Every structure is written in structure tokens, then in C-alpha cells.
PDB file of N, CA, C and O in Angstrom:
ATOM      1  N   MET A   1      15.155  32.642 -13.011  1.00  0.00           N
ATOM      2  CA  MET A   1      13.889  31.943 -12.969  1.00  0.00           C
ATOM      3  C   MET A   1      13.035  32.506 -11.830  1.00  0.00           C
ATOM      4  O   MET A   1      12.472  33.594 -11.948  1.00  0.00           O
ATOM      5  N   PHE A   2      12.941  31.749 -10.718  1.00  0.00           N
ATOM      6  CA  PHE A   2      12.130  32.161  -9.587  1.00  0.00           C
ATOM      7  C   PHE A   2      13.023  32.769  -8.516  1.00  0.00           C
ATOM      8  O   PHE A   2      14.177  32.369  -8.359  1.00  0.00           O
ATOM      9  N   MET A   3      12.507  33.701  -7.808  1.00  0.00           N
ATOM     10  CA  MET A   3      13.271  34.277  -6.707  1.00  0.00           C
ATOM     11  C   MET A   3      13.287  33.283  -5.556  1.00  0.00           C
ATOM     12  O   MET A   3      12.241  32.799  -5.125  1.00  0.00           O
ATOM     13  N   GLY A   4      14.470  32.989  -5.067  1.00  0.00           N
ATOM     14  CA  GLY A   4      14.577  32.081  -3.942  1.00  0.00           C
ATOM     15  C   GLY A   4      14.514  30.618  -4.336  1.00  0.00           C
ATOM     16  O   GLY A   4      14.642  29.755  -3.468  1.00  0.00           O
ATOM     17  N   GLY A   5      14.325  30.304  -5.600  1.00  0.00           N
ATOM     18  CA  GLY A   5      14.255  28.919  -6.044  1.00  0.00           C
ATOM     19  C   GLY A   5      15.634  28.386  -6.380  1.00  0.00           C
ATOM     20  O   GLY A   5      16.610  29.134  -6.433  1.00  0.00           O
ATOM     21  N   ILE A   6      15.700  27.084  -6.606  1.00  0.00           N
ATOM     22  CA  ILE A   6      16.971  26.452  -6.976  1.00  0.00           C
ATOM     23  C   ILE A   6      17.000  26.312  -8.494  1.00  0.00           C
ATOM     24  O   ILE A   6      16.089  25.743  -9.095  1.00  0.00           O
ATOM     25  N   SER A   7      18.048  26.834  -9.097  1.00  0.00           N
ATOM     26  CA  SER A   7      18.163  26.756 -10.557  1.00  0.00           C
ATOM     27  C   SER A   7      18.841  25.441 -10.946  1.00  0.00           C
ATOM     28  O   SER A   7      19.340  24.715 -10.086  1.00  0.00           O
ATOM     29  N   ILE A   8      18.855  25.148 -12.212  1.00  0.00           N
ATOM     30  CA  ILE A   8      19.461  23.928 -12.728  1.00  0.00           C
ATOM     31  C   ILE A   8      20.960  23.926 -12.461  1.00  0.00           C
ATOM     32  O   ILE A   8      21.542  22.871 -12.213  1.00  0.00           O
ATOM     33  N   TRP A   9      21.593  25.102 -12.510  1.00  0.00           N
ATOM     34  CA  TRP A   9      23.040  25.199 -12.273  1.00  0.00           C
ATOM     35  C   TRP A   9      23.367  24.848 -10.822  1.00  0.00           C
ATOM     36  O   TRP A   9      24.365  24.180 -10.554  1.00  0.00           O
ATOM     37  N   GLN A  10      22.548  25.286  -9.910  1.00  0.00           N
ATOM     38  CA  GLN A  10      22.781  24.961  -8.501  1.00  0.00           C
ATOM     39  C   GLN A  10      22.612  23.464  -8.250  1.00  0.00           C
ATOM     40  O   GLN A  10      23.367  22.875  -7.477  1.00  0.00           O
ATOM     41  N   LEU A  11      21.634  22.855  -8.894  1.00  0.00           N
ATOM     42  CA  LEU A  11      21.441  21.409  -8.770  1.00  0.00           C
ATOM     43  C   LEU A  11      22.625  20.631  -9.340  1.00  0.00           C
ATOM     44  O   LEU A  11      23.040  19.623  -8.766  1.00  0.00           O
ATOM     45  N   LEU A  12      23.173  21.097 -10.475  1.00  0.00           N
ATOM     46  CA  LEU A  12      24.334  20.435 -11.070  1.00  0.00           C
ATOM     47  C   LEU A  12      25.558  20.548 -10.161  1.00  0.00           C
ATOM     48  O   LEU A  12      26.315  19.587 -10.026  1.00  0.00           O
ATOM     49  N   ILE A  13      25.759  21.701  -9.541  1.00  0.00           N
ATOM     50  CA  ILE A  13      26.886  21.874  -8.625  1.00  0.00           C
ATOM     51  C   ILE A  13      26.737  20.936  -7.429  1.00  0.00           C
ATOM     52  O   ILE A  13      27.720  20.335  -6.996  1.00  0.00           O
ATOM     53  N   ILE A  14      25.527  20.801  -6.889  1.00  0.00           N
ATOM     54  CA  ILE A  14      25.276  19.887  -5.767  1.00  0.00           C
ATOM     55  C   ILE A  14      25.545  18.449  -6.194  1.00  0.00           C
ATOM     56  O   ILE A  14      26.139  17.680  -5.438  1.00  0.00           O
ATOM     57  N   LEU A  15      25.116  18.080  -7.389  1.00  0.00           N
ATOM     58  CA  LEU A  15      25.343  16.733  -7.903  1.00  0.00           C
ATOM     59  C   LEU A  15      26.830  16.438  -8.023  1.00  0.00           C
ATOM     60  O   LEU A  15      27.274  15.355  -7.640  1.00  0.00           O
ATOM     61  N   VAL A  16      27.603  17.372  -8.544  1.00  0.00           N
ATOM     62  CA  VAL A  16      29.050  17.180  -8.689  1.00  0.00           C
ATOM     63  C   VAL A  16      29.701  17.013  -7.322  1.00  0.00           C
ATOM     64  O   VAL A  16      30.578  16.164  -7.160  1.00  0.00           O
ATOM     65  N   ILE A  17      29.295  17.796  -6.348  1.00  0.00           N
ATOM     66  CA  ILE A  17      29.865  17.690  -5.002  1.00  0.00           C
ATOM     67  C   ILE A  17      29.539  16.337  -4.379  1.00  0.00           C
ATOM     68  O   ILE A  17      30.404  15.713  -3.764  1.00  0.00           O
ATOM     69  N   VAL A  18      28.302  15.882  -4.535  1.00  0.00           N
ATOM     70  CA  VAL A  18      27.902  14.584  -3.981  1.00  0.00           C
ATOM     71  C   VAL A  18      28.696  13.458  -4.629  1.00  0.00           C
ATOM     72  O   VAL A  18      29.143  12.543  -3.938  1.00  0.00           O
ATOM     73  N   VAL A  19      28.879  13.513  -5.953  1.00  0.00           N
ATOM     74  CA  VAL A  19      29.647  12.474  -6.653  1.00  0.00           C
ATOM     75  C   VAL A  19      31.099  12.493  -6.188  1.00  0.00           C
ATOM     76  O   VAL A  19      31.703  11.437  -5.999  1.00  0.00           O
ATOM     77  N   LEU A  20      31.657  13.671  -6.004  1.00  0.00           N
ATOM     78  CA  LEU A  20      33.044  13.760  -5.525  1.00  0.00           C
ATOM     79  C   LEU A  20      33.188  13.236  -4.099  1.00  0.00           C
ATOM     80  O   LEU A  20      34.199  12.612  -3.776  1.00  0.00           O
ATOM     81  N   LEU A  21      32.210  13.474  -3.249  1.00  0.00           N
ATOM     82  CA  LEU A  21      32.274  13.029  -1.862  1.00  0.00           C
ATOM     83  C   LEU A  21      32.108  11.517  -1.734  1.00  0.00           C
ATOM     84  O   LEU A  21      32.873  10.871  -1.018  1.00  0.00           O
ATOM     85  N   PHE A  22      31.128  10.953  -2.414  1.00  0.00           N
ATOM     86  CA  PHE A  22      30.789   9.550  -2.221  1.00  0.00           C
ATOM     87  C   PHE A  22      31.366   8.622  -3.280  1.00  0.00           C
ATOM     88  O   PHE A  22      31.635   7.457  -2.986  1.00  0.00           O
ATOM     89  N   GLY A  23      31.558   9.091  -4.473  1.00  0.00           N
ATOM     90  CA  GLY A  23      32.022   8.226  -5.550  1.00  0.00           C
ATOM     91  C   GLY A  23      30.850   7.517  -6.212  1.00  0.00           C
ATOM     92  O   GLY A  23      29.780   7.351  -5.626  1.00  0.00           O
ATOM     93  N   THR A  24      31.086   7.109  -7.442  1.00  0.00           N
ATOM     94  CA  THR A  24      29.988   6.514  -8.216  1.00  0.00           C
ATOM     95  C   THR A  24      29.620   5.125  -7.718  1.00  0.00           C
ATOM     96  O   THR A  24      28.448   4.750  -7.762  1.00  0.00           O
ATOM     97  N   LYS A  25      30.607   4.342  -7.239  1.00  0.00           N
ATOM     98  CA  LYS A  25      30.299   2.984  -6.769  1.00  0.00           C
ATOM     99  C   LYS A  25      29.408   3.032  -5.524  1.00  0.00           C
ATOM    100  O   LYS A  25      28.439   2.280  -5.416  1.00  0.00           O
ATOM    101  N   ARG A  26      29.740   3.906  -4.605  1.00  0.00           N
ATOM    102  CA  ARG A  26      28.944   3.992  -3.382  1.00  0.00           C
ATOM    103  C   ARG A  26      27.544   4.531  -3.693  1.00  0.00           C
ATOM    104  O   ARG A  26      26.560   4.069  -3.115  1.00  0.00           O
ATOM    105  N   LEU A  27      27.451   5.505  -4.602  1.00  0.00           N
ATOM    106  CA  LEU A  27      26.131   6.037  -4.974  1.00  0.00           C
ATOM    107  C   LEU A  27      25.281   4.961  -5.649  1.00  0.00           C
ATOM    108  O   LEU A  27      24.071   4.892  -5.436  1.00  0.00           O
ATOM    109  N   LYS A  28      25.926   4.120  -6.465  1.00  0.00           N
ATOM    110  CA  LYS A  28      25.194   3.030  -7.114  1.00  0.00           C
ATOM    111  C   LYS A  28      24.668   2.051  -6.072  1.00  0.00           C
ATOM    112  O   LYS A  28      23.530   1.591  -6.165  1.00  0.00           O
ATOM    113  N   GLY A  29      25.496   1.731  -5.082  1.00  0.00           N
ATOM    114  CA  GLY A  29      25.071   0.831  -4.004  1.00  0.00           C
ATOM    115  C   GLY A  29      23.931   1.430  -3.191  1.00  0.00           C
ATOM    116  O   GLY A  29      22.983   0.730  -2.837  1.00  0.00           O
ATOM    117  N   ILE A  30      24.022   2.720  -2.896  1.00  0.00           N
ATOM    118  CA  ILE A  30      22.956   3.393  -2.149  1.00  0.00           C
ATOM    119  C   ILE A  30      21.658   3.376  -2.946  1.00  0.00           C
ATOM    120  O   ILE A  30      20.586   3.125  -2.395  1.00  0.00           O
ATOM    121  N   GLY A  31      21.761   3.642  -4.240  1.00  0.00           N
ATOM    122  CA  GLY A  31      20.569   3.621  -5.098  1.00  0.00           C
ATOM    123  C   GLY A  31      19.935   2.249  -5.167  1.00  0.00           C
ATOM    124  O   GLY A  31      18.711   2.119  -5.135  1.00  0.00           O
ATOM    125  N   THR A  32      20.774   1.217  -5.263  1.00  0.00           N
ATOM    126  CA  THR A  32      20.264  -0.161  -5.302  1.00  0.00           C
ATOM    127  C   THR A  32      19.566  -0.518  -3.997  1.00  0.00           C
ATOM    128  O   THR A  32      18.479  -1.095  -4.001  1.00  0.00           O
ATOM    129  N   ASP A  33      20.199  -0.169  -2.878  1.00  0.00           N
ATOM    130  CA  ASP A  33      19.596  -0.454  -1.576  1.00  0.00           C
ATOM    131  C   ASP A  33      18.283   0.300  -1.378  1.00  0.00           C
ATOM    132  O   ASP A  33      17.307  -0.252  -0.870  1.00  0.00           O
ATOM    133  N   LEU A  34      18.276   1.556  -1.783  1.00  0.00           N
ATOM    134  CA  LEU A  34      17.061   2.359  -1.644  1.00  0.00           C
ATOM    135  C   LEU A  34      15.933   1.805  -2.520  1.00  0.00           C
ATOM    136  O   LEU A  34      14.783   1.738  -2.087  1.00  0.00           O
ATOM    137  N   GLY A  35      16.264   1.414  -3.742  1.00  0.00           N
ATOM    138  CA  GLY A  35      15.259   0.823  -4.631  1.00  0.00           C
ATOM    139  C   GLY A  35      14.696  -0.478  -4.079  1.00  0.00           C
ATOM    140  O   GLY A  35      13.492  -0.722  -4.156  1.00  0.00           O
ATOM    141  N   GLY A  36      15.574  -1.318  -3.517  1.00  0.00           N
ATOM    142  CA  GLY A  36      15.122  -2.575  -2.917  1.00  0.00           C
ATOM    143  C   GLY A  36      14.221  -2.339  -1.711  1.00  0.00           C
ATOM    144  O   GLY A  36      13.242  -3.054  -1.501  1.00  0.00           O
ATOM    145  N   ALA A  37      14.569  -1.323  -0.922  1.00  0.00           N
ATOM    146  CA  ALA A  37      13.747  -1.006   0.245  1.00  0.00           C
ATOM    147  C   ALA A  37      12.364  -0.516  -0.173  1.00  0.00           C
ATOM    148  O   ALA A  37      11.363  -0.890   0.438  1.00  0.00           O
ATOM    149  N   ILE A  38      12.304   0.307  -1.199  1.00  0.00           N
ATOM    150  CA  ILE A  38      11.009   0.810  -1.677  1.00  0.00           C
ATOM    151  C   ILE A  38      10.175  -0.333  -2.245  1.00  0.00           C
ATOM    152  O   ILE A  38       8.969  -0.408  -2.009  1.00  0.00           O
ATOM    153  N   LYS A  39      10.822  -1.219  -2.992  1.00  0.00           N
ATOM    154  CA  LYS A  39      10.113  -2.370  -3.563  1.00  0.00           C
ATOM    155  C   LYS A  39       9.552  -3.264  -2.461  1.00  0.00           C
ATOM    156  O   LYS A  39       8.413  -3.722  -2.549  1.00  0.00           O
ATOM    157  N   GLY A  40      10.351  -3.510  -1.423  1.00  0.00           N
ATOM    158  CA  GLY A  40       9.893  -4.322  -0.297  1.00  0.00           C
ATOM    159  C   GLY A  40       8.740  -3.671   0.449  1.00  0.00           C
ATOM    160  O   GLY A  40       7.808  -4.350   0.881  1.00  0.00           O
ATOM    161  N   PHE A  41       8.804  -2.353   0.600  1.00  0.00           N
ATOM    162  CA  PHE A  41       7.729  -1.630   1.277  1.00  0.00           C
ATOM    163  C   PHE A  41       6.426  -1.734   0.488  1.00  0.00           C
ATOM    164  O   PHE A  41       5.368  -1.994   1.062  1.00  0.00           O
ATOM    165  N   LYS A  42       6.503  -1.533  -0.823  1.00  0.00           N
ATOM    166  CA  LYS A  42       5.301  -1.638  -1.663  1.00  0.00           C
ATOM    167  C   LYS A  42       4.710  -3.041  -1.594  1.00  0.00           C
ATOM    168  O   LYS A  42       3.492  -3.203  -1.528  1.00  0.00           O
ATOM    169  N   LYS A  43       5.568  -4.051  -1.610  1.00  0.00           N
ATOM    170  CA  LYS A  43       5.098  -5.442  -1.543  1.00  0.00           C
ATOM    171  C   LYS A  43       4.397  -5.705  -0.213  1.00  0.00           C
ATOM    172  O   LYS A  43       3.351  -6.354  -0.175  1.00  0.00           O
ATOM    173  N   ALA A  44       4.972  -5.204   0.870  1.00  0.00           N
ATOM    174  CA  ALA A  44       4.370  -5.398   2.193  1.00  0.00           C
ATOM    175  C   ALA A  44       3.017  -4.704   2.294  1.00  0.00           C
ATOM    176  O   ALA A  44       2.089  -5.239   2.902  1.00  0.00           O
ATOM    177  N   VAL A  45       2.900  -3.524   1.706  1.00  0.00           N
ATOM    178  CA  VAL A  45       1.634  -2.786   1.753  1.00  0.00           C
ATOM    179  C   VAL A  45       0.556  -3.521   0.962  1.00  0.00           C
ATOM    180  O   VAL A  45      -0.577  -3.642   1.429  1.00  0.00           O
ATOM    181  N   THR A  46       0.894  -4.015  -0.231  1.00  0.00           N
ATOM    182  CA  THR A  46      -0.106  -4.712  -1.036  1.00  0.00           C
ATOM    183  C   THR A  46      -0.500  -6.040  -0.396  1.00  0.00           C
ATOM    184  O   THR A  46      -1.663  -6.436  -0.465  1.00  0.00           O
ATOM    185  N   GLU A  47       0.461  -6.738   0.230  1.00  0.00           N
ATOM    186  CA  GLU A  47       0.119  -7.990   0.914  1.00  0.00           C
ATOM    187  C   GLU A  47      -0.787  -7.721   2.105  1.00  0.00           C
ATOM    188  O   GLU A  47      -1.695  -8.501   2.389  1.00  0.00           O
ATOM    189  N   GLU A  48      -0.542  -6.620   2.801  1.00  0.00           N
ATOM    190  CA  GLU A  48      -1.379  -6.270   3.947  1.00  0.00           C
ATOM    191  C   GLU A  48      -2.802  -5.969   3.489  1.00  0.00           C
ATOM    192  O   GLU A  48      -3.763  -6.350   4.157  1.00  0.00           O
ATOM    193  N   ASP A  49      -2.941  -5.280   2.344  1.00  0.00           N
ATOM    194  CA  ASP A  49      -4.276  -4.997   1.811  1.00  0.00           C
ATOM    195  C   ASP A  49      -4.990  -6.289   1.433  1.00  0.00           C
ATOM    196  O   ASP A  49      -6.186  -6.437   1.683  1.00  0.00           O
ATOM    197  N   LYS A  50      -4.261  -7.221   0.833  1.00  0.00           N
ATOM    198  CA  LYS A  50      -4.867  -8.497   0.454  1.00  0.00           C
ATOM    199  C   LYS A  50      -5.292  -9.279   1.691  1.00  0.00           C
ATOM    200  O   LYS A  50      -6.364  -9.884   1.717  1.00  0.00           O
ATOM    201  N   ASP A  51      -4.437  -9.262   2.723  1.00  0.00           N
ATOM    202  CA  ASP A  51      -4.771  -9.954   3.967  1.00  0.00           C
ATOM    203  C   ASP A  51      -6.007  -9.332   4.619  1.00  0.00           C
ATOM    204  O   ASP A  51      -6.865 -10.045   5.140  1.00  0.00           O
ATOM    205  N   ALA A  52      -6.093  -8.005   4.589  1.00  0.00           N
ATOM    206  CA  ALA A  52      -7.240  -7.321   5.189  1.00  0.00           C
ATOM    207  C   ALA A  52      -8.517  -7.665   4.420  1.00  0.00           C
ATOM    208  O   ALA A  52      -9.563  -7.902   5.024  1.00  0.00           O
ATOM    209  N   ASP A  53      -8.428  -7.691   3.083  1.00  0.00           N
ATOM    210  CA  ASP A  53      -9.591  -8.055   2.276  1.00  0.00           C
ATOM    211  C   ASP A  53     -10.022  -9.488   2.565  1.00  0.00           C
ATOM    212  O   ASP A  53     -11.215  -9.771   2.670  1.00  0.00           O
ATOM    213  N   PHE A  54      -9.047 -10.399   2.693  1.00  0.00           N
ATOM    214  CA  PHE A  54      -9.350 -11.792   2.971  1.00  0.00           C
ATOM    215  C   PHE A  54     -10.038 -11.934   4.331  1.00  0.00           C
ATOM    216  O   PHE A  54     -11.023 -12.661   4.460  1.00  0.00           O
ATOM    217  N   GLU A  55      -9.516 -11.239   5.338  1.00  0.00           N
ATOM    218  CA  GLU A  55     -10.113 -11.304   6.672  1.00  0.00           C
ATOM    219  C   GLU A  55     -11.532 -10.748   6.665  1.00  0.00           C
ATOM    220  O   GLU A  55     -12.417 -11.293   7.324  1.00  0.00           O
ATOM    221  N   GLN A  56     -11.751  -9.673   5.926  1.00  0.00           N
ATOM    222  CA  GLN A  56     -13.086  -9.069   5.862  1.00  0.00           C
ATOM    223  C   GLN A  56     -14.065 -10.031   5.194  1.00  0.00           C
ATOM    224  O   GLN A  56     -15.187 -10.194   5.675  1.00  0.00           O
ATOM    225  N   LYS A  57     -13.669 -10.667   4.103  1.00  0.00           N
ATOM    226  CA  LYS A  57     -14.537 -11.631   3.425  1.00  0.00           C
ATOM    227  C   LYS A  57     -14.831 -12.818   4.336  1.00  0.00           C
ATOM    228  O   LYS A  57     -15.953 -13.324   4.368  1.00  0.00           O
ATOM    229  N   LYS A  58     -13.817 -13.257   5.073  1.00  0.00           N
ATOM    230  CA  LYS A  58     -13.993 -14.388   5.977  1.00  0.00           C
ATOM    231  C   LYS A  58     -14.996 -14.050   7.078  1.00  0.00           C
ATOM    232  O   LYS A  58     -15.831 -14.883   7.429  1.00  0.00           O
ATOM    233  N   GLN A  59     -14.924 -12.850   7.618  1.00  0.00           N
ATOM    234  CA  GLN A  59     -15.861 -12.430   8.653  1.00  0.00           C
ATOM    235  C   GLN A  59     -17.282 -12.347   8.113  1.00  0.00           C
ATOM    236  O   GLN A  59     -18.228 -12.729   8.801  1.00  0.00           O
ATOM    237  N   VAL A  60     -17.440 -11.854   6.893  1.00  0.00           N
ATOM    238  CA  VAL A  60     -18.773 -11.755   6.294  1.00  0.00           C
ATOM    239  C   VAL A  60     -19.356 -13.153   6.079  1.00  0.00           C
ATOM    240  O   VAL A  60     -20.535 -13.389   6.340  1.00  0.00           O
ATOM    241  N   GLU A  61     -18.517 -14.077   5.601  1.00  0.00           N
ATOM    242  CA  GLU A  61     -18.991 -15.447   5.381  1.00  0.00           C
ATOM    243  C   GLU A  61     -19.381 -16.112   6.696  1.00  0.00           C
ATOM    244  O   GLU A  61     -20.396 -16.805   6.767  1.00  0.00           O
ATOM    245  N   GLU A  62     -18.575 -15.903   7.739  1.00  0.00           N
ATOM    246  CA  GLU A  62     -18.890 -16.495   9.040  1.00  0.00           C
ATOM    247  C   GLU A  62     -20.179 -15.914   9.600  1.00  0.00           C
ATOM    248  O   GLU A  62     -20.984 -16.636  10.189  1.00  0.00           O
ATOM    249  N   LYS A  63     -20.376 -14.626   9.420  1.00  0.00           N
ATOM    250  CA  LYS A  63     -21.579 -13.974   9.924  1.00  0.00           C
ATOM    251  C   LYS A  63     -22.815 -14.480   9.190  1.00  0.00           C
ATOM    252  O   LYS A  63     -23.845 -14.739   9.812  1.00  0.00           O
ATOM    253  N   SER A  64     -22.717 -14.621   7.874  1.00  0.00           N
ATOM    254  CA  SER A  64     -23.875 -15.084   7.101  1.00  0.00           C
ATOM    255  C   SER A  64     -24.158 -16.563   7.393  1.00  0.00           C
ATOM    256  O   SER A  64     -25.313 -16.985   7.359  1.00  0.00           O
ATOM    257  N   ALA A  65     -23.130 -17.341   7.673  1.00  0.00           N
ATOM    258  CA  ALA A  65     -23.331 -18.754   7.995  1.00  0.00           C
ATOM    259  C   ALA A  65     -23.935 -18.906   9.387  1.00  0.00           C
ATOM    260  O   ALA A  65     -24.664 -19.867   9.633  1.00  0.00           O
ATOM    261  N   ALA A  66     -23.655 -17.996  10.291  1.00  0.00           N
ATOM    262  CA  ALA A  66     -24.165 -18.079  11.654  1.00  0.00           C
ATOM    263  C   ALA A  66     -25.631 -17.679  11.753  1.00  0.00           C
ATOM    264  O   ALA A  66     -26.340 -18.139  12.649  1.00  0.00           O
ATOM    265  N   GLU A  67     -26.088 -16.830  10.845  1.00  0.00           N
ATOM    266  CA  GLU A  67     -27.478 -16.381  10.863  1.00  0.00           C
ATOM    267  C   GLU A  67     -28.369 -17.446  10.219  1.00  0.00           C
ATOM    268  O   GLU A  67     -28.127 -17.836   9.077  1.00  0.00           O
ATOM    269  N   PRO A  68     -29.385 -17.917  10.927  1.00  0.00           N
ATOM    270  CA  PRO A  68     -30.274 -18.918  10.327  1.00  0.00           C
ATOM    271  C   PRO A  68     -31.131 -18.272   9.237  1.00  0.00           C
ATOM    272  O   PRO A  68     -31.546 -17.118   9.344  1.00  0.00           O
ATOM    273  N   VAL A  69     -31.371 -19.027   8.224  1.00  0.00           N
ATOM    274  CA  VAL A  69     -32.179 -18.539   7.114  1.00  0.00           C
ATOM    275  C   VAL A  69     -33.629 -18.928   7.366  1.00  0.00           C
ATOM    276  O   VAL A  69     -33.931 -20.105   7.560  1.00  0.00           O
ATOM    277  N   SER A  70     -34.515 -17.961   7.364  1.00  0.00           N
ATOM    278  CA  SER A  70     -35.930 -18.211   7.620  1.00  0.00           C
ATOM    279  C   SER A  70     -36.619 -18.554   6.308  1.00  0.00           C
ATOM    280  O   SER A  70     -36.484 -17.840   5.314  1.00  0.00           O
ATOM    281  N   THR A  71     -37.361 -19.659   6.321  1.00  0.00           N
ATOM    282  CA  THR A  71     -38.076 -20.063   5.116  1.00  0.00           C
ATOM    283  C   THR A  71     -39.557 -19.775   5.210  1.00  0.00           C
ATOM    284  O   THR A  71     -40.319 -20.118   4.307  1.00  0.00           O
ATOM    285  N   LYS A  72     -39.972 -19.144   6.301  1.00  0.00           N
ATOM    286  CA  LYS A  72     -41.387 -18.832   6.477  1.00  0.00           C
ATOM    287  C   LYS A  72     -41.759 -17.647   5.619  1.00  0.00           C
ATOM    288  O   LYS A  72     -40.993 -16.697   5.460  1.00  0.00           O
ATOM    289  N   THR A  73     -42.955 -17.727   5.072  1.00  0.00           N
ATOM    290  CA  THR A  73     -43.471 -16.610   4.292  1.00  0.00           C
ATOM    291  C   THR A  73     -44.471 -15.837   5.150  1.00  0.00           C
ATOM    292  O   THR A  73     -44.838 -16.280   6.238  1.00  0.00           O
ATOM    293  N   GLN A  74     -44.889 -14.732   4.676  1.00  0.00           N
ATOM    294  CA  GLN A  74     -45.853 -13.927   5.439  1.00  0.00           C
ATOM    295  C   GLN A  74     -47.185 -14.653   5.591  1.00  0.00           C
ATOM    296  O   GLN A  74     -47.846 -14.516   6.620  1.00  0.00           O
ATOM    297  N   SER A  75     -47.581 -15.408   4.599  1.00  0.00           N
ATOM    298  CA  SER A  75     -48.852 -16.143   4.691  1.00  0.00           C
ATOM    299  C   SER A  75     -48.781 -17.224   5.768  1.00  0.00           C
ATOM    300  O   SER A  75     -49.772 -17.469   6.456  1.00  0.00           O
ATOM    301  N   ASP A  76     -47.603 -17.886   5.930  1.00  0.00           N
ATOM    302  CA  ASP A  76     -47.436 -18.885   6.982  1.00  0.00           C
ATOM    303  C   ASP A  76     -47.548 -18.243   8.359  1.00  0.00           C
ATOM    304  O   ASP A  76     -48.137 -18.825   9.270  1.00  0.00           O
ATOM    305  N   VAL A  77     -46.999 -17.076   8.513  1.00  0.00           N
ATOM    306  CA  VAL A  77     -47.051 -16.391   9.789  1.00  0.00           C
ATOM    307  C   VAL A  77     -48.472 -15.976  10.119  1.00  0.00           C
ATOM    308  O   VAL A  77     -48.884 -16.079  11.274  1.00  0.00           O
ATOM    309  N   LYS A  78     -49.244 -15.505   9.124  1.00  0.00           N
ATOM    310  CA  LYS A  78     -50.631 -15.070   9.339  1.00  0.00           C
ATOM    311  C   LYS A  78     -51.519 -16.259   9.690  1.00  0.00           C
ATOM    312  O   LYS A  78     -52.424 -16.104  10.509  1.00  0.00           O
ATOM    313  N   GLU A  79     -51.303 -17.438   9.109  1.00  0.00           N
ATOM    314  CA  GLU A  79     -52.123 -18.597   9.380  1.00  0.00           C
ATOM    315  C   GLU A  79     -51.958 -19.071  10.822  1.00  0.00           C
ATOM    316  O   GLU A  79     -52.920 -19.536  11.433  1.00  0.00           O
ATOM    317  N   LYS A  80     -50.759 -18.958  11.365  1.00  0.00           N
ATOM    318  CA  LYS A  80     -50.516 -19.394  12.744  1.00  0.00           C
ATOM    319  C   LYS A  80     -51.131 -18.420  13.739  1.00  0.00           C
ATOM    320  O   LYS A  80     -51.436 -18.826  14.860  1.00  0.00           O
ATOM    321  N   SER A  81     -51.326 -17.158  13.382  1.00  0.00           N
ATOM    322  CA  SER A  81     -51.844 -16.161  14.309  1.00  0.00           C
ATOM    323  C   SER A  81     -53.298 -16.292  14.577  1.00  0.00           C
ATOM    324  O   SER A  81     -53.857 -15.509  15.344  1.00  0.00           O
TER     325      SER A  81
END
């Protein structure tokens, strides 16, 4: 295939060695733990995004509530001048 690349046969030999070293039960446990960790990480990231969005909306609402709304029109301002 490619010069210097890893062929399918080399990957299969590595897989066989890993299975012989660790065993299928331990590999299954490692896979389960790794999958759970990835799932937890994704959940934490999405919750953080939701929290950030909520905080941003809250700040915008507080800012708009703090600013007084002017009901004067340009004609009212000209009459007082």
C-alpha cells in the first residue's frame, strides 16, 4: 500500500497481541469505562453551554430592565426648547 504506513495485517497482529496480553474481559471493561467517560464529558460540555447561554440571556434581561425607557418623542423635545 503506502510506504511507511501501517497495513491491515500489521493492525491485526497488534490486535491479537493486545487481546492475548489483556484478555477479552478486561478489554470489555476498559471499553465500557472509556465509553462512560466520553459520555460524561459530552454531557458536561453541553450542560456548560446551556449554563453559559442562560447566564448571557439573564445579563441581557437585567441590562434591558435597568435602562429606563424614554417615551419622549422628537416633537416633545423641540417644544420644550
